[in-house]
C-alpha positions as CSV (number, residue, x, y, z in Angstrom):
1,M,28.1,-139.4,-92.6
2,D,28.9,-137.8,-95.9
3,K,26.7,-135.6,-98.4
4,I,25.0,-139.1,-100.0
5,D,24.3,-140.2,-96.3
6,K,22.3,-137.1,-96.1
7,E,20.6,-137.6,-99.4
8,I,19.4,-140.9,-98.3
9,I,17.9,-140.0,-94.8
10,T,16.2,-137.2,-96.6
11,M,14.7,-139.1,-99.4
12,L,13.7,-141.9,-96.3
13,Q,12.4,-139.3,-94.0
14,Q,9.7,-138.1,-97.0
15,N,9.0,-141.6,-98.3
16,A,10.7,-144.4,-96.0
17,R,9.4,-146.8,-98.7
18,M,11.0,-146.1,-101.3
19,P,12.9,-148.9,-103.2
20,L,16.5,-149.5,-102.8
21,K,16.7,-149.1,-106.7
22,L,15.1,-145.6,-107.0
23,L,17.1,-144.9,-103.5
24,A,20.8,-145.9,-105.8
25,E,19.5,-144.4,-108.7
26,K,18.6,-140.8,-107.1
27,V,22.6,-140.7,-105.2
28,F,24.3,-142.6,-108.5
29,L,25.3,-145.8,-106.3
30,S,24.4,-149.4,-106.8
31,S,21.8,-150.8,-104.5
32,P,24.4,-152.9,-102.5
33,A,26.5,-149.7,-101.5
34,V,23.3,-148.1,-100.6
35,S,21.9,-150.8,-98.4
36,A,25.5,-151.5,-96.2
37,R,25.1,-147.1,-96.0
38,I,21.6,-147.6,-95.1
39,E,21.9,-150.9,-92.9
40,R,25.4,-148.5,-91.3
41,L,23.1,-145.8,-90.4
42,E,20.7,-148.0,-88.5
43,K,23.3,-149.7,-86.5
44,E,25.0,-145.6,-86.0
45,G,21.0,-145.3,-85.2
46,I,21.3,-142.4,-87.0
47,L,18.0,-143.7,-88.2
48,T,15.6,-144.7,-85.5
49,G,12.8,-146.5,-87.4
50,Y,10.1,-146.1,-90.1
51,H,6.6,-144.9,-89.7
52,A,3.8,-144.8,-91.6
53,N,1.8,-141.3,-91.9
54,V,-2.0,-141.6,-91.2
55,D,-4.8,-139.7,-91.8
56,Q,-6.4,-139.2,-88.0
57,L,-10.0,-138.0,-88.8
58,K,-10.4,-140.8,-91.3
59,L,-9.9,-142.9,-88.3
60,G,-12.1,-140.9,-85.9
61,Y,-9.7,-138.9,-84.0
62,H,-11.1,-135.9,-84.6
63,I,-9.6,-134.1,-81.6
64,T,-5.8,-133.4,-81.4
65,A,-4.7,-131.2,-78.4
66,F,-1.4,-130.3,-76.1
67,I,-1.7,-131.0,-72.7
68,N,0.8,-129.3,-70.2
69,L,1.3,-130.8,-67.0
70,E,2.7,-129.5,-64.3
71,M,4.1,-132.1,-62.1
72,E,6.8,-132.6,-59.1
73,P,9.7,-134.2,-60.1
74,V,8.9,-137.3,-57.1
75,L,6.3,-138.2,-59.3
76,K,8.1,-139.5,-62.8
77,A,8.9,-142.4,-61.9
78,E,4.7,-143.7,-61.1
79,F,4.0,-141.2,-64.4
80,Y,6.5,-142.8,-66.9
81,P,4.8,-146.2,-67.2
82,F,1.1,-144.9,-66.4
83,I,1.8,-142.5,-70.0
84,K,3.4,-144.9,-71.9
85,N,0.6,-147.3,-71.7
86,C,-1.6,-144.5,-72.7
87,P,-3.1,-145.0,-76.2
88,N,-4.3,-141.8,-76.8
89,V,-0.9,-139.9,-76.5
90,I,1.2,-139.5,-79.5
91,E,4.2,-137.8,-77.9
92,C,4.7,-136.3,-74.5
93,N,8.0,-134.8,-73.6
94,C,9.8,-133.6,-70.3
95,V,10.3,-129.7,-70.9
96,T,11.4,-126.6,-69.5
97,G,9.6,-124.1,-67.8
98,T,6.2,-124.0,-65.5
99,Y,4.6,-127.1,-66.6
100,S,7.1,-129.7,-66.6
101,M,5.2,-132.1,-69.3
102,L,4.1,-131.7,-72.9
103,I,1.6,-134.5,-74.6
104,K,0.5,-134.5,-78.0
105,V,-3.2,-136.9,-77.7
106,A,-5.5,-137.8,-80.1
107,F,-8.9,-138.7,-79.4
108,P,-12.6,-139.1,-81.2
109,S,-14.3,-136.7,-78.5
110,T,-14.1,-133.9,-76.6
111,M,-15.5,-136.4,-73.5
112,E,-12.9,-138.9,-74.0
113,L,-10.2,-135.9,-73.9
114,D,-11.9,-134.7,-70.7
115,M,-11.6,-138.0,-68.9
116,F,-8.1,-138.9,-69.5
117,I,-7.1,-134.9,-68.5
118,G,-9.1,-136.5,-64.8
119,Q,-7.1,-139.3,-65.3
120,L,-3.7,-136.3,-65.6
121,Q,-5.0,-134.8,-62.8
122,K,-4.0,-136.8,-60.1
123,Y,-0.3,-136.3,-61.3
124,G,-0.8,-132.9,-60.9
125,R,-2.2,-129.0,-62.8
126,T,-2.7,-129.3,-66.8
127,S,-3.5,-126.4,-69.4
128,T,-5.2,-128.1,-72.2
129,Q,-4.9,-126.5,-76.4
130,I,-7.4,-128.0,-78.7
131,V,-5.7,-128.1,-82.3
132,F,-8.2,-126.0,-84.6
133,S,-5.5,-126.6,-87.4
134,T,-1.9,-127.6,-88.3
135,A,0.2,-125.3,-90.3
136,V,3.0,-127.9,-90.7
137,E,2.7,-131.7,-90.2
138,H,5.4,-133.4,-89.0
139,R,8.3,-133.4,-91.2
140,G,11.8,-134.3,-90.4
141,I,15.2,-133.1,-89.7
142,N,16.9,-130.9,-92.3
143,V,19.9,-133.1,-92.9
144,N,21.8,-130.9,-95.1
145,F,21.5,-128.2,-92.5
146,I,23.9,-130.0,-89.9
147,D,27.2,-128.8,-91.5
148,E,26.0,-125.4,-92.2
149,E,25.1,-124.8,-88.2
150,I,28.1,-126.4,-87.4
151,K,30.4,-124.3,-89.5
152,Q,29.3,-121.1,-87.5
């Protein structure tokens, strides 16, 4: 991956719908050359998808929360299919520490959040933090930092 690939990745993280022509102009290559680079980055699994950012509040999801779940490892086989089928789950990570799962969710109300937590508690003990505000939205990875960290 060279400097141009990194520039393309950075621009696509900022706007996945950026026209190919504009991407090409910014990296001083032809549109077909940029298209070939993007295709290669997709084949290598570096670019894994393209997403739209939505305003959860405008869609009626007023509650965002992080739920820690303490769960026995033997329950993972049952838990993973369950959690993958929960439409309000934005993200679920297996983590280190006292809790084994960190789950980010969005719900229209605390009542619905409470019902979901009740379902989760069949897998183990939970601890929930409701988000008041978000200082830093999801912003992607700084690919220009990769070489700097490797050199150190």
